[in-house]
N, C-alpha and C positions, 0 to 999 in steps of 0.2 A: 504494500499499499504506500502511496506517495501523497504528501501533503505539499502542494505548490503554493508558495507565497510570493506575491508581487508586492514587495514592501514600498514601491514607489507609487502604486495606485491607492490613494486614500479615498475611502468611500463614505466618510462621515465622522462627526465627533460623537464619542461615547460620553454622554452627559453623566457626571458622577451620580446624580439622583437616580439613575437606573438601579443603583445599589442601595436604595432606601429601605426603611423599615417602618413598621406599623405597630402602634400601641393603642390598646382599647381598654376601657374599663370592663375587663372580662376575666373572670377567674383571678389568677394570681400575677397577671401581667404587670398592672400598675402597683398594686398593693402587694408587698412582699417581694415583687420582682424588681421593679425600678425604684419604688419609694417605700421607705420603711419608717419614715418620721424622724424628726430631730432627736427625739428621746430614745431611739432604738439603741440596743446594745451592739447591733450590727453596724460596723463602721460606715459612716455616711457623712456627706457634706450637704447641709441644708435639707436633710431627709433623703437624699438620693444615695442609694447603695454605691459605695466607692468601687467595690469589685465589679459590679455590672457596668458601671460607667467606664471603667478602664477597659474592660473586655470590648465594649463597643467602640471605644476610641481606637483600639488596635486594628479594627477592620475599617477605619476611616468613615464611620457612619456619615453620610452626606445630608440626610433629611430624615425627620421622623414625623409620622402622621398620627393625629390625635384629635378627638377623644374616641372615635369609632370610624367605621363599623356601625352596627345596628344601634349601639349605645348613643351615637351622635344625634339620631333623630328623636331621642327622648331626653336629651341633655339640655338643661337650661342653665346657661353660664353664670348667671347671678347667684346660683346656689353654691358655686365654687370659689367665691371671692369673700374677703373680709375675714375677721377673726375666726379661727377654725372652730372654736367652741360654740360659735353662733350660726354656722353654716347648716343649711337644711339637709336632713337625712331623707333618703328616698329608697324605694325598692328597685333593684336592677331587675326589671321584668323580663329582659332578653336573656340574661345569663345567670340562671340559678336562683333567682328570687332572693338574692342576699341584700343586705342593707349597704347602701352606698352613703358613706358619711361626707363626701365631697371634700375631704382634706387635701386631695390633689386636684387642683383647679388651674385656672389660667396662669397665674403667677408662678405656680410650681412647674407647670409645663415649660414655660420660658426660661425658668432657672435650669431645668434639666437640659434643654437644648443649649444653654450657655456652657454648661459643664461638658457637654458632648462635643461642642463646637460645630454643630449641625444646623442646617436650615429648618425652618419652622413650617409645618403643614397642618393647619387646623380645618376640621370638617364641621361645617354649620348644620343647624337643625331646620330642615324644611318640613319633615314628616309631622312634627307636633309643635313647631315653633312659628313665630310670626316674623314678617318682614321687619318690623320695628326691632324685635329682639336681635335679629341677625345684624341689622345695621348698627345698633348701639354696641354690640359686641366688637365689631370691627373699629368703631370709634374708640372704644375703651382701650383696645390693644394698640392702636396706630396713630391716634391724633395727639399732636404735641401743643396744640393751642389752648385757648380757653373755651370749655364746653362742659356740659354736665357730666359726660362719661370720663373726660380727661380729668376733671376734678375728683370724681369718684375713684379713679385709679390711684391719684396722688394720695387721697386719704387712706387708701389701702396699702401705702408704702412704696409705690413705684412712681417716681417723678417723671422719668423720661419714657416716651412711647417705645414700644418694642418693634422690631423689624419682623413683619409678617410676610413670609415669602410666598406661601401658597395657601389658598383658601378653597375648599370644596363646598359646593352649594348642594348640600344633602348627600345622602349615601344609599345606595341600593334602593332607590325610590320605587322600583318596580317590585320590591319585596317588603323586607322589614322596615324600610323607610316611608311606608305609606300605601303599598300595593297600587301604585298608579299606573295609568296607561302612558305610553310614551308621549303622546300629544299633550296630555294634561300635565305631565312633568315638564315638558318643554316650555309650556306657557308659564308655568310657575317659575322655572329657571329664569326665563326672560325677566320676570318681575323682581325676583330676589336678588339676582346679580346686579341689578341697576343700583341697589343701595349698598353694595359692597364698594364703598368709596375709596379712591386712591388719595388719602390725605397728604402723603408725601409723594409728590410728582416725580421725584428723583428715585423712588423705590416702589414702582407700582406692584400691586398684588397680582400674582398669577392666578387667574380664576379657573377652577376645574368644574366642568359640567359633569353631572352624574350619568355614567354611561351603562353599558350593557352587562348582562349576566352571560359570560362565555359567549355561546354562538347565537345570541339573540341579535341577529343583524338588522332586523326590523327596527329595533329600538335605536340603533345608531342612526340609520337612515331617517327615521321620523324626527328624532331630536335635531338633527342637523338641518333638515328641511325647515323646521320651525324656527330654529335659532340662529342659523348662520347667515350672515349677510357679507357681501364683498367688502373688503377693507376700504375705509374712507380715511382721509388724511389723519384725522384725530383718533381714529380707531384702528389699531393695527391688526386686530384679528376678530372683528365683529363682537359678539357677546361673549366669547370664550377664548381662553388661552389653551386649554387642554380638555380632552374628553376621556373619561375613565373607562376601564373594562376590568371585570373581575373573573378570574380562572383558577379553580381548585383542582387538584389531582388526587384521586382516591380510587379505591376498589369498591364499587357498589355491590353489596351482598345483602339484598332485601333491605332490611331496616338498618344494616350496619355497613361501615366503610372498610372493615377489615382491621386486623390488629397492626400496630405500628412496628411490632418486632417479630411476631409469629406469622410468617407468610411463606408461600411456596414459590417456585420458579414462574409458574403462570402469573401469580400476582405481581411478581417483580416486572415481568414483561408488559403486563397490562398497565402498570403504573408508568413504565417508560413510554409506552404508546400514548398515554394520556399527556405526559410531559412534552413529548415531541409534538403534540396537537396544538401546543401553544402557537407554533408557527403558522398554522392555517388560521387560527383565531386572528392573529396580528395581521396576516395578509388580507383576509376577507373584510375585517373592519377597516383596514387601511385603504382597500380599494374603494369602499364607500366614502371614506373621508376624502380620497383623492378627487372624487366628483365634485365635492364642494370646495375643496382646499388643495388644489394641485400643487401649490407651492410649499405645502407641508408647514404651514405656519402654526397650526393647531397641533399640539403634542398629544400622542396616545399616552395615557397615564394608566399603567396597569398597577393600580394602587392596592390590590389585594391578590396575592398569588401563593401557591405553595401547596404542600401535601396536607390532606385532611383525612386523618385516620380515626379509628375508635379511641375513646379516652382510656387511660390506663385504669386497670381494675382497682376498685376501691376509692376512686376519685369522683368528685361531683360531676355528673354528666354535663352540667351547664358551664363547667370551667375549661372544657376542651384542652385538658393536659395530655400530651401524648409524648412518647419517647421518639428518638431520632436516630436513624440508622444510616448505614452506608447507602441504602436505597434513597433516603432523603437527600444525602449529600450529592449523588449522581443527578437526581431530579434538579437540584439547585444549579449544578454545573451545566447541565443541558439547557436549562431555562435561561441562565445568564448568558450563555453563548448565543441563543436565539435573540435575546434582547440586544446583545452587542451588534449582531448582523442586521438588525432592523433599527439602528439607531437614528436613521433619517427620520423615522416617525415616532419611535418610542423615546419619550423624553424623561420619564420617571417611572419607577416601579417600587412597590413596597411589599416585601415579603411578610406574610402573616404567620405569626407575629413575633415580636422581638424577644420576649421573655415568657416562658411557661405556658404558652398557648400555641396550638397547632405546631407549625414547623419552626419552632423557636431556635434562635442562634444560642441562647443562653438558658439554662435550667437552674433554679435555686431551691434549696430546701433548708429553711432556718438560716444559719450562718454559712452554710456550704453553697458553692456555685460551681458549675461546670460549663465548658464550652462544648457544644454539640458538634457532630460532623458537619452540619450545615454552616456553623461558625467557621470551620476550617476552610470551607469553600470560599466563603466572602473574604477570608484572609488571603487565600491563594490568588484570588481574582482581583484584589484591590488595585493592582497596577493598570488595569483597564480603565479605571476611573480617570476621566479627562484626557484620555489618549485618542488617536485617530484609528478607526477601523481600517484595515488594509485588505486587499483582495486575497482570498484564499480558496483552494479547491482541493477536495479529497478525490483522488483517483484510486480505484481498485478497492474501495470500501464495499461492504456487502451487507447482508442481513443476518440477524441472529434472533433466537427465541426458541419457542416450542412449536409443536404441530398446530396449536391453536392460535398463536400470536407471533408475529415477525416484526421486527424493528430494525432500524439502521444500526450498525455495530459501532460506529465511531462518530463523534460529534465534535465540532471545533469552532473557535474563533481566534482571530489574530489582530493585534493592534500594535501601534508604534507611538511611543511618548515623545515628548519635546526634546529629549536627549538622544533620540534615535535608537533607543532600546526597544526591542521587539518582544512582546509578550504573547505566548501561544498557550491556550488552554484547550486540553483534549479530554474527552470522556470515552472510556471504553465500557459499553453497555452489556458486553457479553459477561457471562458468569464463569466460564471455564477456559476461554481462549485468549492466549496472548496474541497481540497484534504487532507485527513487525512493521515499522513505519520509517520511511525516509523523508525528511523534511528537505524541500528544495527551495532555495531563495533565489529571487530574480537576479540580484546583483550583489548584495552583501555577503561578505565572507566573514563568518563569526570568529572573533578573536577569543571569546570565551562564552560559556553557557552555565547558568545556574538553574537548578530545577527542584521543584517540590512535588511530592506525591502523596495522595491519600487513597489507600486501598485496604481491602479486607473482605471478610465474608459478608454476604449481602445483608444480613441482619446484625452485624457488629455494631455496637453502640457504647456510649460512655454512661457510666453510673456514678453515683456519689461515692461508692466504694472503689470503683476503678474509673476515675475521671479522664485518664489518658489512654484508654483502650484503643481509641480511634483518633489518631492525631497525624498531621502532615509531617512527613519526613524528607530529608535531603534525598534527591534523586541524582545519581551520578552514572547510571548505566546507559550512557550514550557515547557515541563516537563522532568526532568532528570529521566531515568529509570535505571533498573539493568544493562541492556545491551547497553544503548544508550540515545536516545532522542526521545520523542513523540511530534508531533506538527501538526498544521493545516495550510495548505498553501492556502491563499486567491486566488480567481480567478484573472487572468490577472496580474500576479505578478512575481518579481524576488527576491529571497531570498538568503542572504549570511549568513552562520554561521561559527564562529571561535570556534573550540572545543579544550579546554585546558586540 
């Protein structure tokens, strides 16, 4: 098998935000995961877990989405400001029926993003909120002048307005966000987004329109038909800057999605087929977007994606806590490669979710914390952030799988950074076959190569007793050739090479 790389042909900028993350008031994502409170025995800075913050900084987290998810469309922001002992307590009806004490609110979110050094993505309430409520929240967060909301923010301890980078107008409004039809939501979107004011003209808010569930292409077409208008001099992108889409990967087994750790080869390959299906979803939604926006000024925002398995035995079903194996790692590798290769349209993506929920990059248990196999992938892939996608082509690749399911055996993407260093990421989706690969470069003759690899049994995972069972390791089993690099890719593996 050969991987041809034309490092001179650049095909698009890989926005760092493609490597974004999602945090929702769901299970132990916020509470116990990101936030433990200022009085906790767990080491924290202003209530934020130091170990989790450091783990996320290691993967260069570019953007964090909050407060949902489904929770966003029942969240009323005023409940989460002011003295914590006076904040309204509510029932989290979507996720387990537990009490939400609102001790983590707007101020805490921006403090978390300050510590992480990442951009902010806030999702507003369309499902059960009003235009006035949304408008006043934006004013509270971003207005630096004299106004009722700016004064309220100052009384609550924040003198200067925050930088709000992204704002989502509702979430999954076809489902938990109101069970709306696309034309009804589109008209609500037109109305609500009008009042998401850009108080700082030098730092406009990137407005995200609520998009489709996976393959609901009618939603995308209808919403764009109702909302998009050709750019005018004062309006760069009409009513929206981005349009979202959500896509989850799992094995449907009646009322169940299958175990996160106990699965067979068929389930492995079914999951891989679903993961590879992300490309069709992007292409087909992208083709509809091209009809309205051929210049690709509207970004596709895949702000929820990842593996959704059954919860771990003995945990609250509403908390969506699941383990994370090599299967999840390969899904992450495959998906990020697909995003890279469609960076002309995909401008942001947020894996669901950052801590203790679904395909988390970090798990916590009391004072303990571990990095999952998915965290390892984000760490290995971080050099793609802000790099330029370059042309690459696999020759001689084939299919792998069982009699029931067949998928492509190898998946890749390649980028080059400002220093001219090439990053190659490869996934071997086979379970038993090594893949001999020759990398052929158009012009560059490598002076040196550094590699990292993650591989193991398909259900290998980290536990709090064995937190480093699955970790990336140095990869040196390659040979420099006259035209590139020769190597053997182990089965069930993800490989990252840096070519100097």
